[in-house]
Structures are given as structure tokens and as C-alpha cells.
N, C-alpha and C positions, 0 to 999 in steps of 0.2 A: 669682579664688583669689592671691594673695598665693606673691610665690615667697621662700624661705631665702636669709640670708646667712649664713654662716657666715664671721667675718673672725676673723687672728688677728693681734693686738699683739702684735710680738716683742719691743718697749721696744729695752735698752738693751744687745742681748744678737746673736749670729751673726755674725760676718766674712764678706767676703766669702770665705774657700774653706770656711766651714760654711756658710755658705749656699747654696753650690753641693753638697752636700754632702748636705745636707738637701732642697732639690730632686729630686735622683737618687733618695734612699729614697722620696718622699712618691708623686713622679710613678709608681712600680711598683707604689704602695699607692691611688693615684685618678689610672685613666689620661684619664678624664674626666668632670665635674663631673655629678653625678645630676643625675636630668630635676627640676625646679623647685629648683633647688638653686644659688647661685653660692657661692664659695670669693674668697675676699680674703686675700690675707699681707700684712702690714705691717713691712716691714724698716729697719731703721737707713740712711738717708739713703746711706752707701758702700755701701750693695747692692742697692741698686735696680737698677741695672742688670744685677747677674747677675741677680737675681731675674726680673725682666719676660726675659731672654732666657730663662731657664728656664719661665715661665712658659706662653709664646706653644706650648710643643709638649702643654696640657692646656685642651680647652676647655671656660669657665667659670674658668676660674684666670686672677684679677683681681692687681692691687700696687695698695699705697697708701703714701703716707707715711702719717709718726706726726705732722706737722705743717709750716704755712706761716704765708708773714708776708704780710699782707695789704697792702704795698706792692709796685709791680711793679720794683723795684729803690732802691737809696738808699744809705744809710752804715749799715746793720743788721748790724753784726760778726755772725756768728754763723748767722745766719741764711738762710731758702731760699725763694724766689718760686717761684710756683703752675707758671708756664712753664718754669722747674729743672726742677720734680717733673714735667713731662708728657712732656721730653725723653730724657726714663730708661724710657720707656715704661710710668709708672705709670698710672692712669687715677682713684685713691681718694684721699683722704687723710682719715685723723682730724683732727678737731677738736675743745678747748674739754677732750679730757682730764684727770682730775680729779687728776693728779700735772702736769699743766700750770698748773692753779689752781691747786694748793697750791704750788710750788715756783717758779712764774715767773712766778706773778698777773695768770694768766688772767684775763679778764672776761666776763662774758656781751657788753660792748660790745666785744671784740677778735673773741671765738665769732662776733658776729654778721658783721663784718665780715670775719673769715675766711673766712663761710660764702659769704656775699656773690664772694670773689674766688674762689673754687674756681667755681664756680658757673659764674662770667663765664669760667675758665681754660679748659670742658665738665671737672671734675673733679668724680666724688659724693662731699659731705664726707658723713662718717658722725660725727654734734653730736653728743655728751657729753650727759647731763645726770645727776644722779645727788645724793642727800642723803649729808650724812658722819652719823655714828651718834649724835651730839648730838643733830642733828636728829631724827632719827627719835622718838628715847627723848623727844622732848618733842613729836611728834605733830605736827611743823612739817613733814615732807619734800613732803606736795603741795603745800605752799607754795612749797617749795623749786622742784620740778619744775617747778611752775605758770609759775616766773619767767625759771624757766634755759629754757624750750619757748618762751616769748613772745617775750623778749627778743633770744635767739638765732637766732628768725628773723623780728623785725622787719624790715619794708622787705620783703620776700621776697613775689615774686607767688604767686599759684597753681602756676601752671605750673613755676617753678622752686621752691618747695618740696616739686614731684613728683620734685625729682632730687640732692633729701636723703635721709638716712637717721640716724635717731634711734635714741644708744644709750643706757640706761637703766643706770647702772650705781652701786648701792649702794656709794658710799665705804666702809664702814664691812664689804663682801664681795669689794674688792681685792685678795688675797696673804693673805689673813688665814685663808684656808682655810673661811672661813664664806662659806655662800649664804644667799640669801634665798630660802623656798620657793617652789615653784610655784603655791604661790595667791596669795604676796605680789610674785611677781613679773607673775602675771595682773592682779592687782589694780590696779598701779601704770602696766604697760601700758594698759590701760584707759580709765584717767586719761588718760593722752599721749596717745591716739588721741581719746578727748571734746576736751583743749583742742583740736587741730587741727582738728576739725569746727567747738571757736568759732572759731578764724582762720581758717580756709579754710569747706570742708562735708562733709557725713559723706561724700561718694564719692573726696574731695581723701584724707580722714581715712583710708579706706578702701584707701587704693593705699601709703600712704607703711610703710614698713617701719619695726621699731622691735624691734630687735634686746636680749638682756641680756646683762651685761657683769661679773658678780659672779661669778668664779672656779666658772665652768663648767667640767666636764670631762666626762672619758666617763663617768663613774660616776652622772651628773645629767642629763645634758645631754638624755635620754631624756623624761624629765619634764617639766624648764623647754620643751621645745621642740615638745611636746605642750599648751602652755596655746596658747588662741585667738589671745590679740593679741602671742604672743613669734616672731618672724620671725624667730628666729637666733641665736648669741652675737659677743660681742666679747671672744675669749677673749686669755687671756694665756699664764700658765705653761703650759697644757696644748698652745699651739698653737707650741708650739717641740719638741715631739714626735711625729713624722709619726705615728706610730703612732697615736697617743690622738687627735691633730687628724683624722688620718680616719677614725677610729671615729664623729664626731659625725659628720662629714660624711655617711655612710653612713647616722647615724638620721636624719640628718633626710630622705633620699632615702628613704627607708622611711617615710617620718611624710609626707610630700607626697605616695608614691602609693599607704597606704593609704585 
């Protein structure tokens, strides 16, 4: 049985002092990850050290970065390498988030390069895929997601694919308050798992966790996490509030144990 991963993407929020205050509150609410649940929080680069230090007191709590560069060094002003992330104590990294694709020209090719570099460095990549509103309206969402999955994992072996996490984020549901229905989420997650089986095999596909990343919060998490192929969430706004995020973590624990 796959375990849950409840991940928080803080985006460009929370300085070091705010990060420390957050963990001081969160660790009172979650002293240990529930059985069958891993927790991941992804702060801004400047807060990675502080977050990793605070997370060390909670079993099952991981820290990740929000992006990396696919080169080991060079003239890439403003970028950060996998090794730099690793030395902060972080062990995950988000790759190909829709905001990176939209604002910073991230492509399936760069997602693929970054995923390979993360695996090489011993980081767990959370590879994001998902369609725009117009692509769903035009009934192209399956084609878009298939292309992103196939190109994002191109040249990645079965053993390395098992080290990845996929996050489906319908772009039309990010930061809008809109959420895919549990049925819509299950449909596309099952589709992604089928594509993974085609790329590798059914056993491999059955092991890879697929997260839902479109406005999950404490009000809708229970229904979404109860879907067969939804293995957790990549959560934005709700992850900035310790009480809301901890509630989602506990929902996952109850579902896993039921």
C-alpha cells in the first residue's frame, strides 16, 4: 500500500523568523508524522537551513526546495544547485511547478534535466504536471498531461522513476479557490498511473505516489485523499497556516489507518 505524502509549497512567503515561528507552532500540533504519512514543507531558499533544523525534531517531516538548476555550477545568476540544496539538510525539490512554467519559461525538457539532476544528487523530485483552463475546456487535458509525464521522465530508468513523486496540479485550480472534484482528481490520477505503467510496468506505476495540487485545504482534503489514486497533496495557501496544514496531515493518517 502506498503511503501518503502531504507537501506544502510556501512559494514566496515566510522569512527566517516567520519560518521558525511556524515550526514552533506546527511541531506542537504534529509531534510525529502519523503512520503511513510523510510530511514535506518547501520554504524559500533563505529559510531552508532554519526549516531543516526545526524539522529534525519531528519524525517523518522533510524539507524541500522549490526549484533547482540542472548544472552543477556556472554563470547562472540567481540559480541554485542540487548540491547546495542538499547541504542545507533538505531532501526533496519541487520541479516544473506551473508558476515556473508560466513565468520562467520552464519546459518539459528542462523539467527532465532537473529531475535527472535531483535524482543524481539524492534529492526526491516532486515533478509537477497539469493543464491550463483552456486546455481542459478544449478537452485536451489528457494529451497535455500525457506529454508532460512522458517528456518529464524521458531517459529515466525504472529504478530512478521509483525515486520520484508526481504532482498533478490543474493550473485552473491553483490559487483560484477552484478545486477539481474528487471524481475529476481520481480520473486524471488514474490516467497518470496508466501512463506510468506504459512507460515502465504496472508494479512500478503502483508504487509511485501521485499528489493532487489544486487548492487542497482542510475542507476538501478528506474527500480528495479518499480517492484510490490520490496519494497526498501539494498544498499552497493552506500550508502557510500550521493549524490547517496539520489538520490535513491528520486526515491522511486517519484515511491510511481506516
